[in-house]
C-alpha positions as CSV (number, residue, x, y, z in Angstrom):
1,M,44.2,82.7,-24.2
2,T,40.3,82.3,-24.9
3,P,38.4,81.1,-22.2
4,K,36.5,77.7,-22.8
5,A,32.7,78.0,-23.2
6,P,30.7,76.3,-20.5
7,P,28.9,73.0,-21.3
8,S,25.6,73.4,-22.9
9,P,22.8,71.9,-20.5
10,P,21.2,68.6,-21.5
11,T,18.5,68.9,-24.0
12,A,14.9,67.3,-24.1
13,L,16.4,65.0,-27.0
14,S,19.3,63.7,-24.6
15,S,16.8,63.0,-21.9
16,Q,14.4,60.9,-24.0
17,D,17.5,59.1,-25.4
18,D,18.3,58.1,-21.7
19,A,14.7,57.1,-21.1
20,W,14.7,54.9,-24.2
21,S,18.0,53.6,-23.2
22,G,16.7,52.6,-19.6
23,Q,13.4,50.9,-21.2
24,S,15.8,49.1,-23.5
25,R,17.8,47.8,-20.9
26,A,14.9,46.7,-18.7
27,S,13.3,45.0,-21.7
28,A,16.7,43.0,-22.4
29,V,16.8,42.0,-18.6
30,A,13.1,40.8,-18.8
31,E,13.8,38.8,-21.9
32,L,16.6,37.0,-20.0
33,L,14.7,36.4,-17.1
34,A,11.4,35.4,-18.6
35,P,12.2,32.0,-19.9
36,V,14.2,31.1,-16.7
37,V,11.3,32.1,-14.5
38,L,8.8,30.5,-16.7
39,G,10.8,27.2,-17.1
40,L,11.1,27.1,-13.3
41,C,7.4,27.3,-12.9
42,G,6.9,24.5,-15.4
43,L,9.5,22.4,-13.7
44,I,7.9,22.7,-10.4
45,T,4.6,21.2,-11.7
46,V,6.6,18.3,-13.3
47,L,8.7,17.7,-10.2
48,T,5.5,17.7,-8.1
49,T,4.0,15.1,-10.1
50,L,7.0,13.0,-10.1
51,G,7.3,13.5,-6.3
52,I,3.8,12.2,-5.7
53,L,4.2,9.1,-8.1
54,L,7.4,8.5,-6.2
55,V,6.0,8.6,-2.9
56,L,3.1,6.5,-3.8
57,T,5.2,4.0,-5.7
58,V,7.6,3.3,-2.7
59,Q,5.1,3.1,-0.1
60,T,3.2,0.8,-2.5
61,V,6.1,-1.5,-2.8
62,E,6.6,-1.7,0.8
63,F,2.8,-2.5,1.4
64,F,3.3,-5.5,-1.2
65,L,6.4,-6.6,0.8
66,K,4.9,-6.3,4.2
67,A,1.4,-7.6,3.3
68,K,3.0,-10.5,1.2
69,I,0.3,-10.6,-1.7
70,G,0.5,-10.3,-5.4
71,V,-0.6,-7.3,-7.7
72,G,-3.3,-9.5,-9.0
73,D,-5.0,-10.6,-5.6
74,F,-4.8,-6.9,-4.7
75,L,-6.5,-5.5,-7.9
76,L,-9.0,-8.4,-8.7
77,G,-9.6,-9.5,-4.8
78,A,-13.2,-9.4,-4.1
79,V,-12.8,-9.4,-0.3
80,L,-11.4,-6.3,1.6
81,K,-10.9,-7.3,5.4
82,P,-7.5,-5.4,6.5
83,D,-8.5,-6.2,10.1
84,A,-9.0,-9.8,9.6
85,L,-6.4,-12.8,10.4
86,P,-5.0,-13.2,7.8
87,P,-6.0,-9.7,6.5
88,K,-7.5,-9.5,2.8
89,F,-6.7,-6.5,0.6
90,G,-8.8,-7.0,-2.4
91,I,-9.8,-3.7,-3.8
92,L,-12.2,-4.7,-6.4
93,P,-15.0,-3.7,-4.3
94,L,-13.6,-0.3,-4.0
95,V,-13.0,0.0,-7.9
96,W,-16.7,-1.3,-8.2
97,G,-18.0,1.5,-5.8
98,T,-15.9,4.3,-7.4
99,F,-17.0,3.4,-10.9
100,L,-20.7,2.9,-9.7
101,I,-21.0,6.3,-8.5
102,A,-19.0,8.0,-11.2
103,F,-21.5,6.3,-13.9
104,G,-24.6,7.2,-11.8
105,S,-23.4,10.9,-11.6
106,S,-22.4,11.0,-15.2
107,C,-25.8,9.7,-16.2
108,I,-27.4,12.7,-14.3
109,A,-24.5,15.3,-15.0
110,L,-23.8,14.9,-18.8
111,P,-27.2,15.3,-20.2
112,I,-27.9,18.2,-18.2
113,G,-24.8,19.7,-18.4
114,L,-24.8,19.5,-22.2
115,M,-28.4,20.7,-22.8
116,S,-27.4,23.7,-20.4
117,A,-24.5,24.5,-22.6
118,I,-26.5,24.3,-25.8
119,Y,-29.1,26.5,-24.5
120,L,-26.5,29.1,-23.3
121,S,-24.7,29.1,-26.4
122,E,-27.6,29.0,-29.1
123,Y,-30.8,30.0,-27.2
124,A,-30.2,32.2,-24.4
125,P,-30.5,36.1,-24.9
126,R,-27.4,37.9,-23.8
127,V,-29.1,39.3,-20.7
128,V,-30.2,35.9,-19.6
129,R,-26.9,34.2,-20.5
130,S,-24.9,36.9,-18.4
131,V,-27.0,35.8,-15.2
132,L,-27.7,32.3,-15.8
133,K,-24.0,31.3,-16.6
134,P,-22.6,32.9,-13.4
135,T,-25.1,31.5,-11.3
136,L,-24.6,28.0,-12.7
137,E,-21.1,28.0,-12.1
138,L,-21.5,29.1,-8.3
139,L,-22.4,25.4,-7.7
140,A,-18.6,24.7,-8.6
141,G,-17.7,26.8,-5.4
142,V,-19.9,25.0,-3.1
143,P,-17.7,22.9,-0.5
144,T,-18.2,19.2,-1.4
145,I,-18.9,18.5,2.1
146,V,-22.2,20.5,1.9
147,Y,-23.1,18.3,-1.0
148,G,-22.7,15.5,1.6
149,Y,-24.8,17.0,4.0
150,L,-27.5,17.5,1.1
151,A,-27.4,13.9,0.4
152,L,-27.9,12.9,3.9
153,L,-30.6,15.4,5.0
154,L,-32.6,15.8,1.8
155,V,-31.9,13.3,-1.1
156,T,-31.9,10.1,1.1
157,P,-35.1,11.4,2.9
158,V,-37.0,12.1,-0.4
159,L,-35.8,8.6,-1.7
160,K,-37.1,6.8,1.4
161,A,-40.5,8.9,1.1
162,I,-40.9,7.7,-2.4
163,L,-39.7,4.4,-2.7
164,E,-40.3,2.6,0.7
165,P,-44.1,3.0,0.4
166,L,-43.7,0.7,-2.7
167,G,-41.8,-1.9,-0.5
168,V,-38.4,-0.8,-1.7
169,R,-36.0,-0.7,1.2
170,V,-33.5,2.3,0.9
171,D,-30.3,2.4,3.2
172,Q,-29.5,5.6,5.1
173,F,-26.3,5.6,3.1
174,N,-26.7,4.4,-0.4
175,A,-24.9,5.1,-3.8
176,L,-27.8,6.6,-5.4
177,S,-27.9,9.6,-3.0
178,A,-24.3,9.9,-3.8
179,C,-24.8,9.7,-7.5
180,V,-27.4,12.4,-7.2
181,V,-25.2,15.0,-5.4
182,V,-21.9,14.4,-7.4
183,G,-23.9,14.6,-10.6
184,V,-25.1,18.1,-9.3
185,M,-21.7,19.0,-8.3
186,I,-20.0,18.3,-11.7
187,V,-22.9,19.7,-13.9
188,P,-21.1,23.3,-14.0
189,L,-18.0,21.6,-15.1
190,V,-19.6,20.1,-18.1
191,S,-21.9,22.9,-19.0
192,S,-19.2,25.8,-18.8
193,L,-16.7,24.0,-20.7
194,S,-19.1,22.6,-23.2
195,E,-20.6,26.3,-23.7
196,D,-17.1,27.8,-24.3
197,V,-16.5,25.0,-27.1
198,L,-19.7,25.6,-28.8
199,S,-19.5,29.1,-28.5
200,A,-16.2,29.0,-30.4
201,V,-17.7,27.3,-33.4
202,P,-17.5,29.5,-36.1
203,S,-20.5,31.6,-36.7
204,G,-20.1,30.9,-40.6
205,L,-21.3,27.4,-40.1
206,R,-24.5,28.5,-38.3
207,E,-25.2,31.3,-41.0
208,A,-24.6,28.8,-43.9
209,A,-27.3,26.5,-42.3
210,Y,-29.8,29.2,-41.7
211,G,-29.1,30.1,-45.4
212,L,-30.3,26.7,-46.5
213,G,-33.4,26.8,-44.4
214,A,-32.5,24.9,-41.1
215,T,-34.3,25.8,-38.0
216,K,-32.5,26.8,-34.6
217,F,-32.8,23.2,-33.2
218,E,-31.2,21.5,-36.4
219,V,-28.4,24.1,-36.5
220,S,-27.8,23.5,-32.6
221,T,-28.0,19.7,-32.8
222,R,-26.6,18.8,-36.5
223,I,-24.1,21.6,-37.1
224,V,-22.8,23.3,-33.9
225,L,-22.6,20.2,-31.6
226,P,-20.9,17.9,-34.0
227,A,-18.6,20.7,-34.9
228,G,-17.5,20.9,-31.4
229,L,-18.0,17.3,-30.2
230,S,-14.2,16.8,-29.5
231,G,-14.4,19.5,-27.0
232,V,-17.6,18.2,-25.5
233,V,-16.4,15.1,-25.0
234,A,-13.2,16.3,-23.6
235,S,-15.5,17.9,-20.7
236,F,-17.3,14.7,-20.3
237,I,-13.9,13.0,-19.5
238,L,-12.8,15.8,-17.1
239,A,-16.1,15.6,-15.4
240,I,-15.8,11.9,-15.1
241,S,-12.5,12.1,-13.7
242,R,-13.8,14.6,-11.2
243,A,-16.5,12.2,-10.1
244,V,-14.0,9.4,-9.7
245,G,-11.8,11.4,-7.4
246,E,-14.5,12.9,-5.2
247,T,-14.0,12.2,-1.5
248,M,-16.4,14.2,1.2
249,A,-19.7,14.1,-0.5
250,V,-19.3,10.3,-1.2
251,V,-18.2,9.5,2.5
252,L,-21.3,11.1,3.9
253,A,-23.6,9.8,1.1
254,A,-22.5,6.3,0.3
255,G,-21.1,5.0,3.4
256,M,-18.2,2.6,4.2
257,I,-19.5,-1.1,3.1
258,P,-17.1,-2.4,0.5
259,Q,-19.2,-4.7,-1.4
260,I,-19.9,-5.4,-5.3
261,T,-23.6,-4.9,-5.8
262,L,-26.0,-3.7,-8.7
263,N,-28.3,-2.3,-6.1
264,P,-27.8,1.6,-5.9
265,L,-30.0,1.8,-2.8
266,T,-27.5,0.0,-0.6
267,S,-24.2,1.2,0.8
268,V,-20.9,0.9,-1.0
269,E,-17.3,2.3,-0.4
270,T,-15.3,3.9,-2.9
271,M,-11.6,4.1,-3.1
272,T,-11.3,7.8,-1.7
273,T,-13.6,6.7,1.1
274,Y,-11.4,3.8,2.1
275,I,-8.4,6.3,2.2
276,V,-10.3,8.7,4.7
277,Q,-11.2,5.7,6.8
278,V,-7.9,4.4,7.1
279,I,-6.2,7.8,8.0
280,S,-9.1,8.5,10.5
281,G,-8.8,5.1,12.0
282,E,-6.4,3.5,14.5
283,A,-4.1,1.9,11.9
284,A,-0.6,1.5,13.4
285,Y,1.9,3.7,11.4
286,G,4.0,1.2,8.9
287,S,1.6,-1.5,9.3
288,A,0.0,-3.3,6.2
289,K,-3.3,-1.6,6.7
290,Y,-1.9,1.8,6.8
291,L,0.4,1.2,3.8
292,S,-2.5,-0.1,2.0
293,L,-3.9,3.5,1.6
294,F,-0.7,4.3,-0.6
295,A,-1.4,1.4,-2.7
296,V,-5.1,2.3,-3.2
297,G,-3.9,5.9,-3.7
298,L,-1.7,4.8,-6.5
299,A,-4.4,2.9,-8.1
300,L,-6.7,5.9,-7.9
301,F,-3.9,8.1,-9.3
302,G,-3.3,5.8,-12.1
303,I,-7.3,5.9,-13.0
304,T,-7.4,9.7,-13.0
305,M,-4.2,10.1,-14.9
306,T,-5.7,7.8,-17.5
307,L,-8.8,9.9,-17.7
308,N,-6.7,13.1,-17.9
309,V,-4.4,11.7,-20.8
310,I,-7.6,10.8,-22.7
311,S,-9.0,14.0,-22.4
312,S,-5.7,15.9,-23.3
313,L,-5.6,14.0,-26.5
314,V,-9.3,14.8,-27.3
315,L,-8.5,18.5,-26.8
316,R,-5.4,18.2,-28.9
317,R,-7.5,16.8,-31.6
318,Y,-10.0,19.8,-31.1
319,R,-7.4,22.4,-31.4
320,E,-5.9,20.7,-34.7
321,V,-9.3,20.9,-36.3
322,Y,-10.3,24.3,-35.4
323,Q,-7.1,26.2,-34.9
């Protein structure tokens, strides 16, 4: 009887096949798990937004039932005195103060941010740009309460030193100081986003304009800026939304006097400031004053959500044109 030959040792080819088989199984598992994990991450963001909206809505309904006022009186009422008898919950002064500071800070930040973006994308040498852009973006990392201290200890004293000798009264807490510091705070948002948009404009447009004899300024303002206008407008809207939702800098700079005024040198109160005031005060849990902060928060949520939706629509338009 002929003895059987011993099994041959595994060759390098079979080891390579096993490795490829293991990699294939790992890739198949990854392909199966990736949609589930990514879908859960997306679902978490949606559920978080819905949860915030649900909590605010429930508490707001409870506020209207307890305060016994209508939505119109709440949104359009010009008197906010939650401690009065009977209490007054008109938030129009808060809305006015919020948009006053958002408008004033936008008048400061949007031109400076846009001009900075044009310089960085069209004029700045590469070495200067590599230093200037990160330095400018450092402003976005400064805590907002530091901007409040800046307004209180630097901006307001400077305004007093300039205007009070002219007979113009400047309150210690005033809207103009808040506009200045919030404007400085949102400059990096405008400049960074706008610079990215302008840099993404195809270089062929610039070369064609230069070929026709256009100057750099003409190319920047008549070719590049109109081509990236949708993205620039989207950055403006996002910056305004950021200014609307600012809290600590406005609390320290603008004060807490709810009033409708056109004088930026007096104190005003914003929606976020009112929320901070109620939370840090002595409002009883479950009282109408306590619940009013949820109603104000829902109104603020609606404003910022509207601005973000508008920004998303503008960005979608931008992607469709320059995809």
